[in-house]
C-alpha positions in Angstrom: -0.1 -0.2 -0.4 1.4 3.8 -1.1 2.6 5.9 1.5 2.6 3.0 4.5 6.1 2.6 5.3 7.8 3.6 9.0 4.5 5.2 9.9 3.6 4.2 13.3 0.5 2.7 14.2 -2.0 2.5 17.3 -4.4 -0.5 17.5 -6.6 -0.9 20.3 -8.1 -4.2 21.1 -5.2 -5.7 19.1 -3.9 -8.9 20.8 -6.6 -10.8 19.4 -8.8 -11.7 16.7 -9.1 -8.7 14.6 -7.0 -6.5 15.5 -4.3 -9.0 16.1 -4.9 -9.1 12.1 -3.7 -6.0 11.7 -1.4 -5.0 13.7 0.3 -8.1 11.8 -1.1 -7.0 8.1 0.4 -2.9 9.4 4.2 -4.9 10.6 4.3 -6.5 6.1 3.8 -3.3 5.1 6.4 -2.5 7.2 4.7 -0.2 10.5 5.9 0.7 13.1 3.0 -0.9 15.7 1.8 -0.1 19.7 -1.6 -2.4 20.5 -3.2 -3.1 23.3 -5.7 -5.2 25.2 -7.1 -6.2 28.2 -6.1 -8.9 29.7 -2.1 -8.9 30.7 -0.7 -11.9 29.3 -2.8 -12.2 26.0 -0.6 -8.8 25.2 2.5 -10.4 26.0 1.8 -13.7 23.7 1.2 -11.4 21.3 3.5 -8.8 21.3 5.8 -12.1 21.6 3.9 -13.9 18.9 5.1 -10.4 16.5 8.1 -9.2 17.0 9.7 -11.7 14.4 7.3 -9.5 12.2 8.5 -6.4 13.2 8.6 -2.9 15.3 6.4 -3.7 17.9 5.0 -3.3 21.5 2.0 -2.2 23.9 0.4 -2.9 26.9 -2.7 -3.6 29.0 -6.0 -1.5 28.9 -9.3 -0.9 29.8 -10.3 2.1 26.7 -13.4 2.7 29.1 -11.0 4.5 31.3 -9.8 8.0 30.8 -6.3 7.2 33.2 -5.2 4.1 30.4 -6.4 5.6 27.8 -3.9 8.5 28.6 -1.4 5.9 29.7 -1.9 4.3 27.3 -1.1 7.4 24.0 1.4 8.3 26.6 3.1 4.7 26.1 2.4 5.0 22.8 3.7 7.9 21.0 6.8 7.4 23.9 7.1 3.9 21.4 6.4 5.0 18.0 7.5 8.6 17.9 4.1 10.1 16.6 1.4 8.2 16.3 0.2 8.1 12.6 -2.4 5.8 12.5 -5.2 4.7 14.8 -6.8 1.2 14.1 -9.7 2.4 16.5 -10.4 -1.0 16.7 -11.5 -2.3 21.1 -14.9 -3.5 21.1 -17.2 -6.7 22.6 -20.2 -8.5 22.3 -22.5 -10.1 23.4 -26.2 -11.5 23.0 -29.3 -11.5 24.7 -33.0 -10.2 23.7 -33.7 -7.4 24.4 -36.5 -8.2 27.3 -33.0 -9.4 29.0 -30.3 -6.8 28.2 -29.5 -6.1 31.6 -28.6 -2.4 33.0 -25.1 -3.1 33.3 -24.9 -5.4 30.2 -25.8 -2.7 28.1 -23.4 0.4 29.5 -20.4 -2.3 29.5 -21.0 -2.9 26.1 -21.2 1.4 25.5 -19.1 2.0 28.0 -16.0 -0.1 25.5 -17.9 0.2 22.1 -18.0 4.1 22.0 -17.2 5.9 24.7 -14.5 3.8 24.9 -13.6 4.6 20.8 -14.2 8.7 21.7 -11.9 8.2 24.3 -8.8 6.9 21.9 -9.8 9.0 18.9 -10.4 11.8 21.0 -7.1 11.3 22.8 -5.0 10.9 19.7 -6.5 13.3 17.3 -5.9 16.1 19.8 -2.0 15.2 19.1 -3.2 14.5 15.3 -3.7 17.7 15.3 -0.8 19.5 16.5 1.0 18.0 13.5 -2.2 18.6 10.9 -2.3 14.9 9.8 -2.9 11.5 10.5 -5.5 8.8 9.5 -7.9 7.6 12.2 -10.5 4.3 11.4 -12.8 3.2 13.6 -14.3 0.1 14.0 -18.1 -0.3 13.3 -20.0 -3.4 11.8 -23.4 -3.8 9.4 -25.1 -4.2 13.0 -25.0 -0.5 12.6 -26.1 -0.3 9.6 -29.3 -2.9 10.1 -30.5 -4.1 13.7 -30.3 -8.1 14.4 -31.8 -9.4 16.6 -30.3 -10.8 20.6 -27.7 -7.7 20.0 -29.8 -4.7 21.3 -27.0 -3.3 22.9 -24.2 -4.4 20.3 -25.8 -3.1 17.6 -26.6 0.7 19.3 -22.7 1.2 19.4 -22.3 0.1 16.3 -24.7 2.7 15.2 -23.2 5.2 17.4 -19.9 4.6 16.0 -20.9 5.7 12.3 -22.3 8.6 13.3 -19.4 9.7 15.7 -16.9 8.8 12.6 -18.9 11.3 10.0 -18.3 13.5 12.6 -15.4 13.5 13.7 -14.5 13.3 9.8 -16.8 16.8 9.3 -14.5 18.1 12.9 -10.9 16.8 11.7 -10.9 17.2 8.1 -9.5 20.4 8.2 -6.8 19.4 10.6 -5.0 16.8 8.2 -7.0 14.4 9.5 -8.9 11.3 7.3 -11.6 9.9 9.5 -13.7 6.4 8.7 -15.2 3.7 10.0 -14.8 -0.4 9.4 -18.4 -2.1 9.0 -17.3 -5.6 9.2 -19.6 -8.7 9.0 -19.6 -12.0 10.3 -15.9 -12.2 10.2 -14.4 -14.9 12.2 -12.9 -14.5 15.6 -12.3 -15.6 18.7 -15.7 -13.4 20.2 -17.4 -14.8 17.5 -16.5 -18.4 18.0 -17.6 -18.0 21.7 -21.1 -17.0 20.4 -20.8 -19.6 18.0 -20.3 -22.5 20.9 -23.7 -21.5 22.4 -25.8 -21.6 19.2 -25.0 -25.2 19.0 -23.2 -27.4 16.8 -22.8 -25.8 13.2 -24.1 -22.4 13.8 -21.5 -20.4 11.6 -22.5 -22.9 9.0 -26.0 -22.0 8.8 -25.3 -18.8 9.7 -22.9 -18.7 6.3 -24.9 -20.2 4.1 -28.7 -18.7 4.5 -27.0 -15.2 4.9 -24.2 -14.6 3.4 -24.2 -14.9 -0.2 -20.4 -15.6 -1.0 -21.7 -18.7 1.7 -18.9 -18.6 3.9 -17.9 -16.1 6.6 -15.4 -13.5 6.6 -11.5 -13.7 7.5 -9.3 -11.2 10.2 -6.5 -11.0 7.9 -9.7 -9.6 5.4 -10.4 -7.2 7.3 -7.2 -5.6 8.8 -6.4 -5.5 4.8 -9.1 -3.2 4.6 -7.5 -1.4 7.8 -4.1 -1.4 5.5 -5.9 0.5 3.0 -7.6 3.0 4.3 -4.5 4.5 5.8 -2.9 4.2 2.7 -2.1 6.6 0.2 -4.4 4.6 -1.9 -7.1 5.8 -0.2 -6.6 10.0 -0.1 -10.3 11.0 -0.6 -11.8 8.3 0.9 -12.9 10.4 4.3 -16.5 10.2 6.7 -18.1 7.0 5.5 -18.1 3.4 6.1 -16.5 0.1 4.8 -18.9 -2.2 3.9 -17.0 -6.3 4.5 -19.9 -8.4 4.3 -19.9 -11.2 1.8 -22.9 -9.3 0.2 -25.3 -9.7 3.6 -26.6 -6.8 3.8 -27.9 -6.5 -0.8 -29.7 -9.1 1.0 -34.1 -8.8 1.8 
């Protein structure tokens, strides 16, 4: 991808799933990477596993806590020199019927998926604004575009990310900061595997057959490639939009 080599990339939620695949892809593009995750052991394993691919480091933090976010951004900037790209990826999901969602589960989903997205983007955006350059890519979802049963809390958080992204694009474009979102559909990740395990054997295959025109789930590497594209100079006039990566799912009635 044009213009990626040498850039400093911060990936929130980079210790597993899509975030981990994004870290690998950015390292392959010769970027320097700093990642975070909630679990210290997972972060350590991710950094160790990626170390052979390039310059990578990271810390554990909770993106819903302002103090943790300040520590994250300070640490990332110290390690990278500058944060040129933010892959704002941290998120959580759980399946629950609307009438059974507890206030605690609602609050935690919104805290990580929307509040955390805002806190990290704002902290990084302030530093990018001082330099007059940067790229921010927020993680939304097809669930932020269309409602899926049993995910009212998740759907609401991801719809919020899309409008957050558009508003950031309006305000930050004049400061030299490009802002977009990714909207993946059903992707094979450890988080989705854990949810699918409670829905019976063969759930993922049946879901893909019935709801995805390409008849398969997406891969974390395919979403990572979209992160790299939007961060690159090849996407220099793409701003304020959500890139859908769903195998055609939203095209179906």
